N, C-alpha and C positions, 0 to 999 in steps of 0.2 A: 177258770178256766177252760174250759170246754170251750165255753161262750163265747172269750176271746177268736179260737180256735178256726171258728164255726164264723164268724163274724170278719176273719182272714181269709179265709177259704172262698167267702161270698162275696168280698171286696176284689178278692186277686182277678175271679171267673168275669164279675161284671167289666172289671178295666179290663182285660183280654177279649171278651164280646163286644168292647166299644172299640179296642185297636183293630181290631179285626174288622170291623164293618168301614173302616177310614183306609185298610190298607187294599191296594188291587188285588185280586185274584188272579190264583195262579191260571194265565191262558196258555191257550198252546200258542207258538208262535205264530206269526204273519209267516205266509206262504213267501220265496222267492219270486220274482217276477217271471223268472224266466220258466218256472212250474206252472205258468197257467197258460203257454199255449196252448190255443185249439179251445181255451174256457169261453164262453158265455158270460156276457152281462150285462149291465142296462147302465146307458149313457144318462149320468146326474148331470151335468154341466155341459149344452151342447156344444158340438165341434165345429167349425167352421168349417168353411173350404179353406185350406194352407196354413189353418191355427190348431191350437189343440185344447181338449177339452178334459174335461174325466168320467170317470167311472170305477163304482165303487164294488170289487167284489169280496164274493161272499164263500170260503170253505168251511167244509161241515169242522164245526171244533173252534174254529177262529173267529177273532174280530173284523167288522168286514176291512179292507184295503182299500183306500181308496188311493188312485195314480191316475198319472199323465196318461192321454188317451189323443193318438193322430191317426185321422185316416187315412189308410194305404195310397188312396188316387185324390193327391192333393185339390184336384177340383171338389171332390163329395164331401158332405156336408152329413151331420145328424143331429135332430133333434134330440132332447132329455125324453129319454124314457122311450131308447131305441135302443133294438138286442143287437148285440155288434160280437164277434169275434177276435180273439189274439194272436195274430198271425207271426206277429216278429216285437222283438225287443229292443230297440238301438237308441243311444244315449238318453237309460235313463225314461224312456216314453215309450209303452205299449203303441202297436202298428197292429188295427181294425181294419174289422172287415163288414161288412154288412153281415149276418148268422145267416142268412138266408144261402148265402154265394156255396154251390156246390163246386166242389173238388174232386178230381178223379188223377187216381193212383195209380200209375201205370208201372 
């Protein structure tokens, strides 16, 4: 009788461990795009003049968040790996500028 209980507990534990492996981990929810304002990120898909590209945002405790990005100046382009800063969010797309830009607030 004791052996049957031990076998049942061991098989239940094994099933739990196998199912937990395939279940997604409880992750911190992705940040809202509006909370990314003034955040710096790296371009993952190049931004051509007047076109959209992609950037991947990484916030502490959350998985990477890929978003569409577009340059503030339609004539500006950014290559893959360029550092950019989010300055606005319009129509589901983040508007970015070069992260070296300096803005003085008065």
